C-alpha positions in Angstrom: -106.2 -167.9 43.2 -103.7 -166.2 45.5 -104.5 -166.0 49.2 -105.7 -162.6 50.5 -103.7 -160.7 53.0 -105.0 -160.8 56.5 -107.2 -157.7 57.2 -106.0 -155.2 59.6 -106.7 -155.9 63.3 -107.8 -152.2 63.6 -110.6 -152.6 61.2 -114.1 -152.4 62.6 -116.3 -155.5 62.6 -118.8 -154.1 60.1 -116.1 -152.9 57.7 -114.5 -156.4 58.0 -117.7 -158.0 57.1 -118.0 -155.8 54.1 -114.4 -156.4 52.9 -114.9 -160.2 53.3 -118.1 -160.1 51.1 -116.4 -158.0 48.5 -113.4 -160.4 48.4 -115.7 -163.3 48.1 -117.6 -161.8 45.2 -114.5 -160.8 43.4 -113.1 -164.3 43.8 -116.2 -165.9 42.5 -116.2 -163.8 39.4 -112.7 -164.9 38.5 -111.7 -161.3 37.8 -108.2 -160.1 38.7 -107.4 -156.7 40.2 -106.2 -155.6 36.7 -109.5 -156.7 35.1 -111.5 -154.8 37.8 -109.4 -151.7 37.0 -110.2 -152.0 33.2 -113.9 -152.5 33.9 -114.5 -149.9 36.5 -113.4 -146.3 37.2 -111.0 -147.3 40.0 -107.3 -148.2 39.5 -105.7 -151.5 40.4 -104.0 -150.0 43.4 -107.3 -148.5 44.6 -108.9 -152.0 44.4 -105.9 -153.5 46.3 -106.3 -150.9 49.1 -110.2 -151.3 49.3 -110.1 -155.2 49.4 -107.3 -155.3 51.9 -108.9 -152.9 54.4 -106.1 -150.2 54.0 -108.9 -147.6 52.9 -112.6 -147.4 53.2 -114.3 -148.5 50.0 -116.6 -145.9 48.4 -120.2 -146.6 47.7 -119.8 -146.2 44.0 -117.0 -148.9 44.0 -119.3 -151.3 45.7 -122.0 -150.7 43.0 -119.4 -151.0 40.2 -117.9 -154.2 41.6 -121.5 -155.8 41.9 -122.2 -154.8 38.3 -119.1 -156.3 36.8 -119.5 -159.4 38.8 -123.2 -159.7 37.8 -124.6 -159.5 41.3 -127.5 -157.5 42.7 -125.9 -154.9 44.9 -128.8 -154.2 47.4 -127.4 -156.5 50.1 -123.8 -155.2 49.8 -125.0 -151.7 49.9 -126.9 -152.4 53.2 -123.5 -153.7 54.6 -121.9 -150.5 53.2 -124.3 -148.3 55.0 -123.9 -150.1 58.3 -120.2 -150.0 58.0 -120.3 -146.3 57.3 -122.5 -145.5 60.2 -120.3 -147.5 62.4 -117.3 -145.5 61.4 -119.2 -142.3 61.9 -120.3 -143.4 65.4 -116.8 -144.4 66.2 -115.6 -140.9 65.2 -112.7 -142.4 63.2 -111.9 -144.9 60.5 -108.9 -146.5 58.8 -106.5 -143.7 57.7 -108.9 -141.1 59.3 -108.3 -139.1 62.5 -110.9 -138.7 65.1 -112.7 -135.2 64.8 -111.6 -132.6 67.3 -114.2 -131.9 70.1 -116.1 -128.6 69.3 -115.1 -125.7 71.8 -117.5 -125.0 74.5 -119.9 -122.1 73.7 -119.7 -119.1 75.9 -123.0 -118.4 77.7 -125.0 -115.7 76.2 -126.0 -112.7 78.4 -129.4 -112.8 79.7 -131.8 -110.4 77.8 -132.6 -107.2 79.4 -136.1 -107.2 78.3 -138.9 -108.7 80.5 -139.2 -112.4 79.7 -142.4 -113.5 78.1 -145.1 -115.2 80.2 -144.3 -118.8 80.9 -140.5 -118.5 80.1 -137.6 -118.4 82.5 -134.9 -115.6 82.7 -132.1 -116.2 80.3 -134.0 -118.4 77.9 -134.7 -117.6 74.3 -138.0 -118.0 72.4 -138.6 -121.5 71.4 -136.0 -122.9 73.8 -136.6 -125.1 76.8 -135.8 -123.9 80.3 -132.1 -124.9 81.3 -131.0 -125.5 77.7 -128.0 -124.0 76.0 -128.6 -122.3 72.6 -126.7 -123.9 69.8 -126.7 -126.8 67.4 -125.5 -129.6 69.7 -128.8 -131.0 70.6 -129.8 -131.0 66.8 -126.5 -132.8 66.0 -127.1 -135.4 68.7 -130.7 -136.0 67.5 -129.5 -136.3 63.8 -126.8 -138.9 64.7 -129.3 -140.8 66.9 -131.8 -140.8 63.9 -129.1 -142.0 61.5 -127.9 -144.7 63.9 -131.6 -145.9 64.4 -132.1 -145.9 60.6 -128.9 -147.9 60.0 -130.0 -150.5 62.6 -133.5 -150.7 61.2 -132.1 -151.4 57.7 -129.7 -154.0 59.1 -132.4 -155.7 61.0 -134.6 -155.7 57.8 -131.8 -157.3 56.0 -131.1 -159.9 58.5 -134.8 -160.5 58.9 -135.2 -160.9 55.1 -132.5 -163.5 55.1 -134.1 -165.4 58.0 -137.5 -165.1 56.4 -136.2 -166.2 53.1 -134.8 -169.3 54.7 -137.9 -170.1 56.8 -140.2 -171.3 54.1 -141.0 -174.9 53.8 -138.5 -177.4 52.3 -139.2 -180.2 49.9 -140.6 -182.5 52.5 -143.1 -180.0 53.7 -141.6 -179.4 57.1 -140.4 -176.0 58.1 -136.8 -175.6 56.9 -134.2 -175.0 59.7 -130.4 -174.5 59.5 -128.4 -176.1 56.7 -126.5 -179.1 57.8 -123.4 -179.9 55.8 -123.0 -183.5 54.6 -126.8 -184.3 54.9 -128.6 -185.4 51.8 -131.9 -183.5 51.1 -135.0 -184.4 49.3 -136.0 -182.5 46.1 -139.3 -181.0 45.3 -140.5 -180.2 41.9 -142.9 -177.2 41.8 -143.7 -174.3 39.8 -144.9 -170.7 40.5 -145.8 -168.4 37.7 -144.0 -170.8 35.3 -140.7 -170.8 37.3 -139.4 -174.1 38.7 -138.4 -174.4 42.3 -137.0 -177.4 44.2 -138.0 -176.3 47.6 -134.7 -175.1 49.0 -134.0 -171.6 47.6 -135.7 -169.0 45.5 -132.5 -167.1 44.4 -131.9 -166.5 40.7 -128.8 -164.4 40.9 -126.4 -166.2 43.4 -123.0 -167.0 42.0 -121.9 -170.5 43.0 -118.6 -172.4 42.3 -116.5 -175.2 43.7 -116.1 -174.9 47.4 -119.4 -173.3 48.2 -122.2 -174.9 50.3 -125.6 -174.2 51.5 -129.2 -174.1 50.5 -128.5 -172.5 47.1 -126.2 -175.4 46.2 -129.0 -177.8 47.3 -131.4 -176.1 44.9 -128.9 -176.3 42.1 -128.4 -180.0 42.6 -132.1 -180.6 42.7 -132.8 -178.6 39.6 -130.0 -180.4 37.8 -131.5 -183.6 38.7 -134.9 -182.4 37.5 -133.4 -181.7 34.0 -131.7 -185.1 33.9 -128.2 -183.9 34.8 -127.8 -185.7 38.1 -124.9 -184.5 40.3 -125.1 -187.2 42.9 -126.7 -186.6 46.4 -128.3 -183.2 46.9 -126.1 -182.5 50.0 -125.4 -178.8 49.4 -121.8 -179.3 48.8 -120.5 -177.8 45.5 -117.8 -180.4 44.6 -116.2 -181.8 41.4 -119.4 -183.9 40.6 -121.7 -180.9 40.9 -119.4 -178.7 38.8 -119.1 -181.4 36.1 -123.1 -181.6 36.0 -123.3 -177.9 35.8 -120.8 -177.9 32.8 -122.8 -180.5 31.0 -126.0 -178.6 31.6 -124.5 -175.3 30.4 -123.2 -177.0 27.3 -126.5 -178.5 26.5 -128.1 -175.1 26.8 -125.6 -173.2 24.7 -124.1 -171.3 27.7 -120.5 -170.8 28.7 -119.7 -174.2 30.2 -117.2 -173.1 33.0 -119.1 -174.8 35.7 -119.9 -171.6 37.6 -123.6 -170.9 38.3 -124.5 -167.4 37.3 -127.9 -165.6 36.7 -127.8 -167.0 33.0 -127.5 -170.6 34.3 -130.1 -169.9 37.0 -132.6 -168.8 34.3 -132.1 -172.0 32.4 -132.4 -174.1 35.6 -135.7 -172.4 36.5 -137.3 -173.3 33.2 
């Protein structure tokens, strides 16, 4: 797999995170830029610009990339919305000039009629004393609301990740941060007929050699439960784990490429 070009230094932090996640998903799928062009409505050059941070990626491109890679798009769409809002708040993005400031509005002449009771001279019905008629306050309120919504969605997304990793592990203790190189115990429980080993509840994560974390621990434990031991359940997706996955896939009539996709998860959860 060729190395990716370094993302532009001018790229915002949120857009950088989105680009990194899109690159990672593309690499895990094993698809080339040419393959993406044939399976989506975007050209090879467009994907090259999107994935190298030369041009903001459209929402539809995020959805199509998730679809062809067999991944649920919700998390990436949250990252997209946060990056979009950050770009709007900054007033500019890659390849986009900052919007010119609106010209100041000339003050309107005070009405000649007698002001209504409770109002001040020069005000219009429905306005507050000292305010200038116009759409600027409404625009500010709208941008503030959008920013608050984006932050709330991002917080919910992060909170969901934390909550999803806070349930008890196989040993019954509250699970903390994953520690690379440590061997973990394996549970063997079922909920609604679905098998869980106590480390992750995912059924759609795409995993391959070089990955690590709780999802890999879960795969290693599930493989062991099915009689396809991959050595220690240490959360490192190495050669032994890949070989065990390939044996399991072959036994289940799946494509035995050693990459864990939703189809493999479905068999592991039985």
